[in-house]
N, C-alpha and C positions, 0 to 999 in steps of 0.2 A: 344258430337256428337254421334248419333246412325247411324248404317249402315243398309241400306235397305236390306230386305231379298227377294230374287227372288221368293220365293214360296208364297208371300203374294198377288200376283196379279191375281191368278186364280179365277176370278169372272164371273158369268153369270147373264144377265139381266132377271128378272123374272116378272116385272110389266111394265106397260106403263109409270109409273112415274120415270123410270130409276133408281129404287132402286135395288141395286145389292146384290146377295147372294153368299157366297164363294162356290166354287165347290170343294167338299171334295176329290173326286178322283184325280183331278189335283193337289190339294195341297199335298195330300199324296205322289203322284209321285215325286213332287219337294222336299218334305221333306226327303223321303227315298234316294234320289240321293246323299245327303251329309251325310247320317247316319253313314256309316263306318268311314268317315273322322272325324266326330265329336267324335266318340268313341275313336279313337287314340289320338286326341287332348286332350280330357278329361284325359286320362291316363297320358299323358305327363304333363299336368297342375297339376294333383294330385301329381306326383312325385316331381315336382318343389316346390309345396307348402310344402310337407313333409320335403324337404331339408331345407326350410326356417324356419319352426317353430320348427325344432329339437333343436334349441337353448333354447327353453322354458323348464324350469325345470318340468313343469306339464305334459309333454308328451301328448299333445292333439292328438286326433284321427282325421285323414283326410280321407275323402271319396269323390269319384267322381260320378256323375250321368249325364246321357243324358235324356232329356225329351222325353217321348214317344209321338207318333203322336196324340193319343187320348187326352193326357193331353194338348198338344200344341193346338189342334183344339178346345177343350173345352174352353181354356183360350182366344183364338182368338175370339170365338163367344161371350164370356162374355164381352170383350172389345167392340165389335160391339153393343151389347145390351145396354151398358152404354154410347153410343153415340160417341165412338172413331172411326173416319172414317178410319184411316190407322194404325191399331195396330202394334206396334213394340214389338215382344216377345224377350226379351233379356236374358232369362234364359234357353235357349235350352241346354247349357252346363254349368254345375255347379260343384263347389268344396265346400265341407263343412268342416269347422274346428270346432271340438267339444272339448271344454275346460272344465276341472273339476271345475274351480272356476271363479268367476266374475272378479277377478283381472287379470286373464289371457287374458280377451277379449281385453283390451286396448293394451296389448303388442302384441297380434296377429295382431290386426288392423294396428299397426305401422309397423310391419314387412311387411305386404302386401303393404302398401303405399310405403315403401322404395324399393320394388322389382318389382313392376308392374306400368304400366301407368294407372292411375285411371280415369275412365269416369264419374262415379257417385257413391255417397254413400247414403244409406238410412237406417235409424234406425227405425225399427218397434217396436211397443209395448207401445204407449201412449194411455191409455184407462181410461175411468171414472170408478168409483167403480162398476157400473152396467154392464160394458162391459167385454168382454173376447176376448183374442187373444194372440198370442205368441210374445215374444220379440226376436229380432234377428238383427244383423247388416248385411246388404246386400251391397256388394261392386261390382260394375261393372268394369271390367278391359278390356283393349285392349289385345287380345291374342298376345303374343310376335311374332314378324315377323318370327323368326327362326323356331318357331313351325309350323306356317302356311306354310312356305317354305318347311318344312320337310314332311308335310302330305297333303298339297294341300288346295284348297278352301273349307271351311266348310259351306258356305252359309251365314255366319254372322261372324263378326270380334270381337264380344264381348262375354265374359263369365262372370258368376256371382260367387262370393265367399261369402258364408254365414259363419258367425262366431257366435257361440252360446255356452252356457254352456250345460252340459249334461241334466239338468232339462228343460232348454228352448227347447232343441231339442226333449225331450220326449213329452212335451206339444204340440209342433208344429206338431209332427207326429199324435198324437191323434186328435188334432183340425182339421187337414187336412182331416182325415177320417170322423169325426163326423159332422163337420160344412161346410168346404169348398167344398169337393167333393159331399156331400149329399145336398148341398144348404139348409142347415138347419139353420133357424133363429127362435129360440123359441119365441113364443108370450107371454107365461105366465111368470110373474115376478119370481116365485119360481125357474123355470128352468134356467132363466138368472142368478139368484143369485147363484145357485149351480155351474154353469160353471165358473162364476166369482170367486167364493170361491176356486175352484180347482186351477185356475190359480194363484190366490193370495197366496195360500198355497205353490205352487211350487216356486213362487218368494220369499216368506219368507224363504223357505228352502234354496234357493240359498244364501240369505243374511246371514242366520245363519251359513251355511257351510263356507262362507267367513270369518265370525267372528271367527269361531273355527280355521280356517287355520291361521289367523293373530295371534291369541292367541298362537297356537302351535308353530309358528315360533319364537315369542317372548320368549316363555318358553324354546325352544331348544337353542336359542341364550344365554339366561341367564344361562342355565344349562351348556353349553359348557364353558362359562367363569368361572363358579364356579369350574368345574373340573380342568381347567387350574391352578387356584390358589391353589387348593388342592394338585395337583400333584407336584407343585413347592415346597410346604411345605414338602411333602414327600421326594423329592430329597434333600432338604437342611438338613432335619433331619437325614435321613438314610445314605446318602453318606458321610456326615461329620463324622458320626460314623465309617464308613468303612475306609476312607482315611486319617483321622486326629485323632491322639491320644489325642489332646487337646480339641476336640469338647465337648461342653456342651450339655447335653441331653435336656435341656429346654431353651426356649427363653422367653424374656419378653412378658407379655400379653399386646397386643396393647390397646390403648385408642381410643374409637370410639364415634362418635356423635350419641347419642340416641334420638335426637330430631326429627328424620325424620321417625318415625314409622307411620303406618297408624293410622289416628285419631280414638280414641276409640269409638266415637259416630257414626261412619260411619257403614252402613250396607254393609258388604263386604262378598263375597263368599270365599270358601276355595281356589278356583283358584286364586282369587285376593290376598289373603294372601300369597299364595305360590309365586306369582310374586313379591310381596313386599319383601318376605324373600330372594328370589334368587337375586333380585336386590341389596339388602343390602349386601348379601354375596359376590357378585361380586365386590362391592365397598369397600370390606374389613371392612365393618361395622358389624363385626361378632356378637357383643352383640345385635344389632338391629335384625339381622337375627335369632338369637337364640330366641329372644322374639316373633318374628312372627311364627317361627316353633312351639313354645310352645302354642301360641294361637290356631293354627290349631289342635294340639293334644287335647286341652281343649274342642274342639267341638265334640270330640269322633267320628271321621269319621270311614269309613270302615277299616277293619283289614289290607288290603293291602296298603291303604293310610297311615295308622299309621306307618307301616313298612318303607315306603319310607321316611316319615317325620323324623322318628327317625334316619335313615341313614344320611339324610341331616344335622340334628342338631348335630349328632356325628361328622360330618366333620367340622362344624363350631366350635364346642368345641375343636377339634384337632387343628384348626387354631389358637385358643386362648391359646394353650398349656394347656388346661384343660383336661388332659389325662384320669383321672379317670371318669369324666363325659362323655367323648367320648366313653370309653369302655362300660359304662353303656348303652348309647344310642345304640351302635352296638349290645349289648346283647339283648335289647328289639326288635331291628329290626329282629334278627335271631329267636327270640321266636315267632314273628308274621309271619315270612316268612322263613322257614327253607331252602329254595332254594336261599336265597339272598347271592350269592357267593361274591358280592362286600362288603357286611357288614362284612363277615368273613375276607376278604382280608384287609379291612380298620382296623379291630380290630387287625389283625396281625401286621400291620404297627405301630399302637400305641404301641403295646407291644414290638416291635423291638426298638422303640425310648426309651422305658423304660428299655431296655436291658433285657427284659424277653424273651430270645431267644427260650427256649423250648416251652413256651406257644405260641409264635409267629409262630413257625414251625407247631404246631398243627392247628392254624388258617389258615395258608397258605395251609396246606394239606387238610383241610375241604373245603376251597374255590376251590381248584383244583379238588377235588372229585366231585364237582357240575359242574364246567366248567374247563376242563383240558387245554383249549386253551388260556391260559393267560400268555403272555410273561413276563409281569412285576411281576406277582405273583411268577412265577418260579425264576425270578431274585432276588426278595426279600427273598424267602425261601433259595436260595443259599447263600445270604448274612448272613442269620441267622445261617446256617450251618457253614459258615466261622467263625463266632464269637464264636462258641462252639468248634472250632478246627476240624470239620469234613470236611476237604478240598476235598476229593474225591466226597462226596455227593454234596458239593457246586459246584464243577466243572460239575457234571452231570446235575444239575439244570441249570447252566449257559449255557451249550451246548444246552439243550432243549429250553431255552429261545431264543438263537440265531437262532435256527432252525425256530422258529416262526417269529422272527424279526431280520433278518441277519444284518441290517445296524445300529443297536443300538450301538452307541459308548460307552455308559456307561457300557453296558453288556460286550462289547469287552475289555474294560479297566479292568473290574473285572476279566475276564478270564485270562488276562495277570498276574494279581496279584496272582490268584490261581496257575498258572503254576510256578511262582517264589516260592511260599510256598511249593509246592510239590517237587521242585528240591532241597530244603534245606536238 
């Protein structure tokens, strides 16, 4: 249901055939009567929408706008020209939600549906390959009663919420200037194709950005799982050495299913191989992961990529208790990237497991010289100092570790152990 606007009725008879024309001065007077009220209402709507979409991880940008009289009057005349006898302009007040990625649009729409009374929804952007236009979701909402009661009658009880991606919004702004406002409709096919190609390129870019985002999320998820299993191995290996005299420095090499590798005949990218490797790594199929990492290295990628892959493969070798191979991989990673503080730290961990404590201390010190804000690296170096009998230095590292991570129970337990040693 649409609500009649009082300033639509300012018409004068101009012919004997009772054909009426809008009186611009009278319409402007009616339009401006509610202008300030609409301004305040849009501000409140913008704030409300911002509070609603703040739950989205993508941090969409929200803006508000009031239609100017010239834009309103032009649109009104265009409706009359197209045969609409009593035009209803429903976008005098608008709020726009600009999202980074396509996937955010549906989430934003759902939030709007849950928090406002919906009057109408319209999806723009269905065009043939020769046409051009912008994609956008337009949702008409009833202005909440409490907002109208707060600011007064705005002359209309409907507002529009537009939801777009950044690129959709960019095209909409350009298209509005080039085509809509200028009433430009190119006659020649080359110009039509150029405009269509620009729009198609932006749409394709949106799709590609979404694909990258999806891949990035999957990569991050697999990487986090891999880190978790690696750190668990570190805890089991180093803490057993610290708190148990009977700990064996090596565990049995697991047996894994090697039948789930990527098919050798498939054409896959380095990114695909990395996902395969990380997935295998996270499923504790370390031999499969090592095989995939090796395939990536065989493709001779960029130097920085090689450094990263060597670091990953070193972690997989460590998980298999292949300590010499792990050290060799971390050596390669540091040769290719001298700022890889994690490779230095991981190499120190392996050397600690092998009870090569002096070499481990050198590695931890190298890592901390690159990035001094590593609680666990300080903790592990403190452990290495403990094993060579340098309890004061171990306690110093322990205290510095706790300064960075005060709630770490393992470090607190280690500190208690050091205090006992120093009291003896």
